[in-house]
C-alpha positions in Angstrom: 63.4 14.5 -23.6 60.1 13.2 -22.0 62.0 11.8 -19.0 64.0 15.0 -18.5 60.8 17.0 -18.7 59.1 14.9 -16.0 62.2 14.8 -13.8 62.8 18.6 -14.0 59.1 19.3 -13.3 59.2 16.8 -10.3 62.3 18.4 -8.9 60.7 21.9 -9.1 57.6 20.6 -7.4 59.6 18.9 -4.7 61.5 22.2 -4.0 58.3 24.2 -3.8 56.6 21.7 -1.4 59.6 21.4 0.8 59.9 25.2 1.2 56.2 25.6 1.8 56.3 23.2 4.7 58.8 25.5 6.3 56.8 28.7 5.7 56.2 30.7 8.9 58.6 28.5 11.0 59.7 30.6 13.9 63.0 29.7 15.6 62.1 31.7 18.7 58.6 30.2 19.1 59.1 29.8 22.9 59.1 33.7 23.0 55.4 33.6 21.9 54.3 31.6 25.0 52.6 33.5 27.7 54.1 33.5 31.2 52.8 35.4 34.3 56.0 37.5 34.2 55.5 38.6 30.6 54.0 42.0 30.0 53.4 41.2 26.3 53.8 38.2 24.2 55.4 38.7 20.8 53.7 37.3 17.7 55.4 35.2 15.1 56.9 37.7 12.6 57.0 35.1 9.8 54.1 34.4 7.5 52.8 33.6 4.0 51.2 35.9 1.4 49.6 34.8 -1.8 49.1 36.9 -4.9 45.6 37.9 -5.9 43.8 35.7 -8.4 45.3 34.1 -10.4 47.4 32.6 -7.7 50.7 32.7 -9.6 53.0 34.0 -6.9 53.7 33.3 -3.3 55.9 35.0 -0.7 56.8 33.6 2.7 59.4 33.7 5.4 60.8 31.3 7.9 63.5 31.5 10.6 67.1 30.8 10.0 69.5 29.5 12.6 70.6 33.0 13.7 67.4 34.9 13.3 66.1 37.7 15.6 63.1 36.8 17.7 61.0 39.8 16.7 61.7 40.5 13.0 62.2 38.9 9.6 65.7 39.3 8.2 66.3 39.8 4.5 67.9 36.3 4.2 64.7 34.7 5.6 62.4 35.9 2.8 61.5 33.5 0.0 59.0 33.1 -2.8 58.1 31.5 -6.1 56.8 33.0 -9.3 56.6 32.3 -13.0 58.3 34.7 -15.4 58.6 34.3 -19.1 58.3 30.5 -18.9 60.8 30.1 -16.1 60.0 29.1 -12.6 61.9 31.5 -10.2 62.6 31.3 -6.5 63.3 34.3 -4.3 66.2 33.6 -2.1 66.5 36.3 0.5 68.9 39.1 -0.2 70.2 37.2 -3.3 66.9 38.1 -5.2 65.1 36.0 -7.8 66.9 33.0 -9.3 65.8 30.5 -12.0 64.7 27.1 -10.8 64.1 25.7 -14.3 66.3 25.7 -17.3 64.6 27.4 -20.3 66.8 25.5 -22.7 65.2 22.2 -21.4 61.6 23.2 -20.6 59.1 26.0 -20.7 56.9 26.3 -17.6 53.4 27.1 -18.9 51.5 27.4 -15.6 52.1 27.9 -11.9 49.0 28.0 -9.8 49.3 28.2 -6.0 45.9 28.4 -4.2 45.4 28.5 -0.4 42.7 26.6 1.3 42.3 28.2 4.7 40.3 26.8 7.6 39.6 28.2 11.1 38.6 26.1 14.1 37.4 27.5 17.3 39.1 26.6 20.6 36.3 27.4 22.9 36.7 24.1 24.8 40.1 25.3 26.0 38.6 28.4 27.7 37.7 28.1 31.4 34.9 30.8 31.1 32.4 31.4 28.3 33.0 34.3 25.9 31.1 37.5 26.3 29.7 39.2 23.2 31.4 42.5 22.4 31.0 45.2 19.8 34.4 46.8 20.2 36.5 46.5 17.1 39.7 46.5 19.2 38.5 43.6 21.5 40.3 40.3 20.9 38.4 37.5 19.3 36.8 35.1 21.8 37.0 32.2 21.6 40.5 31.8 20.2 40.8 30.2 16.8 43.5 28.1 15.1 44.0 28.9 11.4 45.3 26.2 9.2 46.3 26.5 5.5 46.6 23.8 2.9 48.0 24.9 -0.5 47.1 23.4 -3.8 50.1 23.7 -6.2 49.7 23.1 -10.0 52.7 23.2 -12.3 52.8 22.4 -16.0 55.5 22.6 -18.6 56.4 21.6 -22.1 59.8 20.5 -23.5 61.7 23.4 -25.1 62.9 21.4 -28.1 59.7 19.4 -28.6 56.7 21.5 -27.6 54.2 18.7 -28.1 55.8 16.9 -25.1 53.9 18.3 -22.1 53.6 17.3 -18.4 51.9 18.6 -15.3 51.9 17.9 -11.6 49.6 18.7 -8.7 50.4 18.7 -5.0 48.7 19.6 -1.8 50.9 20.9 1.0 49.7 21.6 4.5 51.6 24.5 6.0 52.9 23.2 9.3 53.0 26.5 11.3 49.4 27.2 12.2 48.4 30.7 13.4 46.3 31.2 16.6 44.2 34.3 17.0 42.1 35.6 19.8 42.1 34.7 23.5 39.8 33.3 26.2 37.7 35.6 28.4 39.5 36.6 31.6 
């Protein structure tokens, strides 16, 4: 029972970390690169959203093989949450499905907390930024926003509640977001 508890918990954590590494992947990323002929550059429509404290729910999307360049299809939406002792995954249009078997284990905690950082890219700009007070003005210098996610998962064996296990993982989301632009 102890080995099954550990294995089931590890499999659930592996699934979460693998999916989080894909979060915000955009199959059409080349469409977001500026060219002189482009009148506008589309932004990545995929992203990540975290529940408010406590961080017990995460929603995210990433591109499929046949995705549209400018929108998120229903089959590209995913998420994780804890409901009644069962870890669930949101699988696009199929809805929420159980990841863990309540006959084998009861998940007692799911904590998903983002650790966001922003780094300025002023060294990439050819001209210094000019201070502006306009709310609609783009941020200068541009910034790259990175997110690492701390994931905590704990469970107890369904048949023997005194058997408990927990896992922690830190996942760096691979698809950074860039905001702002250099001065013209």
